[in-house]
C-alpha positions as CSV (number, residue, x, y, z in Angstrom):
1,M,-15.4,-18.1,11.1
2,K,-12.7,-17.1,8.9
3,R,-11.6,-13.6,10.4
4,T,-8.2,-13.4,8.0
5,W,-8.1,-12.7,4.1
6,Q,-5.4,-12.5,1.7
7,F,-5.0,-11.8,-1.9
8,R,-2.1,-11.0,-4.6
9,Q,-1.9,-9.0,-7.2
10,S,1.2,-8.7,-9.6
11,S,2.1,-6.5,-12.9
12,E,5.0,-5.6,-15.2
13,I,5.8,-2.2,-15.5
14,A,7.4,-0.7,-18.5
15,A,10.2,0.9,-16.4
16,D,13.6,-0.1,-15.0
17,S,13.1,-1.3,-11.1
18,T,15.1,1.7,-9.7
19,A,12.7,4.4,-11.4
20,V,9.9,2.0,-10.0
21,W,10.9,2.1,-6.6
22,A,11.6,5.7,-6.2
23,R,8.1,6.0,-7.1
24,V,6.3,3.6,-5.1
25,V,8.0,4.7,-1.5
26,T,7.0,8.4,-1.4
27,P,3.8,9.9,-0.5
28,E,3.7,11.6,-3.6
29,G,3.8,7.8,-5.7
30,I,1.8,6.1,-3.6
31,N,-1.0,8.9,-3.6
32,D,-1.1,8.9,-7.3
33,E,-1.7,4.9,-7.0
34,M,-4.4,5.7,-5.4
35,R,-6.4,8.3,-6.6
36,P,-9.1,9.5,-7.6
37,W,-11.1,7.2,-5.2
38,M,-8.4,8.0,-1.9
39,T,-5.4,9.7,-0.8
40,M,-3.2,8.7,2.2
41,S,-2.0,11.9,4.7
42,V,1.0,11.7,6.1
43,P,1.4,12.0,9.8
44,G,2.8,15.7,11.3
45,G,6.4,15.8,10.9
46,A,7.0,13.1,8.4
47,E,6.4,15.1,5.4
48,D,9.9,14.5,4.1
49,V,9.6,10.8,4.9
50,T,9.7,8.0,2.5
51,I,9.0,4.0,3.2
52,D,13.4,3.9,2.4
53,S,14.0,6.8,5.3
54,L,10.9,4.8,7.9
55,E,12.8,3.2,11.2
56,I,11.6,-0.2,11.2
57,G,9.2,-1.4,13.6
58,R,8.2,2.1,15.0
59,P,5.1,3.5,13.8
60,I,4.9,7.0,12.7
61,G,1.7,8.2,13.9
62,R,-1.7,8.6,12.1
63,A,-2.0,8.5,8.3
64,W,-5.7,9.4,7.3
65,L,-6.7,7.8,4.8
66,R,-9.1,10.2,2.8
67,L,-12.2,9.5,0.4
68,F,-12.2,10.8,-2.6
69,G,-9.1,12.8,-1.5
70,V,-11.5,15.2,0.6
71,V,-13.6,12.7,3.3
72,P,-11.3,11.6,6.0
73,Y,-12.9,7.7,6.8
74,D,-10.3,5.5,8.9
75,F,-6.0,5.9,9.6
76,D,-3.6,3.7,9.9
77,H,-1.1,3.4,12.5
78,L,1.6,2.9,9.6
79,S,4.7,0.6,10.7
80,I,7.3,-0.9,8.7
81,A,8.0,-4.4,9.5
82,E,10.6,-5.2,7.1
83,L,12.8,-3.1,4.3
84,D,15.2,-4.6,1.6
85,P,15.8,-1.0,0.1
86,G,15.2,-1.0,-3.6
87,R,13.4,-4.3,-3.8
88,R,10.4,-5.0,-0.9
89,F,8.8,-3.5,2.1
90,H,6.9,-5.1,4.8
91,E,3.9,-3.0,6.8
92,E,2.0,-4.4,9.3
93,S,-0.4,-1.5,10.6
94,T,-3.6,-1.4,12.2
95,M,-6.4,1.2,11.5
96,I,-10.2,1.5,13.1
97,S,-11.6,-1.1,10.5
98,M,-8.5,-3.5,10.5
99,R,-7.5,-5.2,13.7
100,R,-4.4,-6.6,11.1
101,W,-3.7,-5.1,7.9
102,T,0.2,-6.4,6.7
103,H,1.3,-4.8,2.7
104,E,4.4,-6.4,1.7
105,R,5.2,-4.9,-1.8
106,T,8.4,-6.7,-4.2
107,V,10.0,-4.3,-7.1
108,E,11.5,-7.0,-8.9
109,P,13.7,-6.3,-12.1
110,I,13.0,-8.3,-15.4
111,A,14.1,-8.3,-19.1
112,G,14.9,-5.3,-20.5
113,D,13.8,-1.9,-18.8
114,R,11.0,-3.8,-16.8
115,T,9.8,-4.7,-13.4
116,R,7.4,-7.0,-11.9
117,V,5.6,-5.2,-9.0
118,S,3.7,-7.7,-6.9
119,D,1.6,-6.7,-3.5
120,V,0.6,-9.2,-1.0
121,I,-2.2,-8.1,1.1
122,T,-3.0,-9.7,4.1
123,F,-6.3,-8.3,6.7
124,G,-8.5,-8.9,9.3
125,P,-11.3,-6.5,9.9
126,R,-12.3,-5.5,13.5
127,I,-15.1,-7.8,14.8
128,G,-18.2,-5.5,13.7
129,L,-16.9,-6.0,9.7
130,V,-15.9,-9.7,9.8
131,V,-18.9,-10.8,8.4
132,A,-17.9,-8.3,5.4
133,G,-14.4,-10.2,5.0
134,P,-15.7,-11.7,1.6
135,L,-16.9,-8.4,0.1
136,L,-14.4,-6.1,1.4
137,Q,-11.4,-8.6,-0.3
138,R,-13.3,-8.5,-4.0
139,V,-13.1,-4.2,-3.3
140,L,-9.6,-4.0,-2.0
141,A,-8.6,-6.4,-4.6
142,A,-10.1,-4.5,-7.4
143,F,-8.5,-1.6,-5.6
144,F,-5.0,-3.0,-5.7
145,R,-5.4,-3.7,-9.6
146,H,-6.6,0.0,-10.0
147,R,-3.4,1.2,-7.9
148,H,-1.1,-1.0,-10.5
149,R,-2.8,0.4,-13.5
150,R,-2.1,3.6,-12.3
151,L,1.9,2.9,-11.2
152,A,2.1,1.4,-14.8
153,A,0.2,4.5,-16.5
154,H,2.8,6.9,-14.4
155,F,5.3,5.4,-16.4
156,R,3.7,5.5,-20.3
């Protein structure tokens, strides 16, 4: 039985890559992408943190995922495994629902003041959710398409 799934999402954003990066590494930018479906809290003591300022390989604590920004339903033991500031981050985490969650985001300048944002998500649900893997893949892929639309709308 398959235990790991992956999908990719890539979009062109009408903004300079420096501005896009500055947005996607902040809690405010991340939560704006996720709204209205969910938000993610910042662990206590990490309120002023951005992905750029995290220590590589050191988990920052529990980042609670909240349905509609209100109802906690899961948490992410957030850890940045690799970072190329201004260009790429690679998150490796676990959750209540996921034994493995990997999110790699790349921000690349393209012609003019345009930027390509690409996400590669690899996830492995906990044993009780493995049978739902194909459905989770479709739902999560739709959620990341939503995130990309929200990010693009921010720069319009």
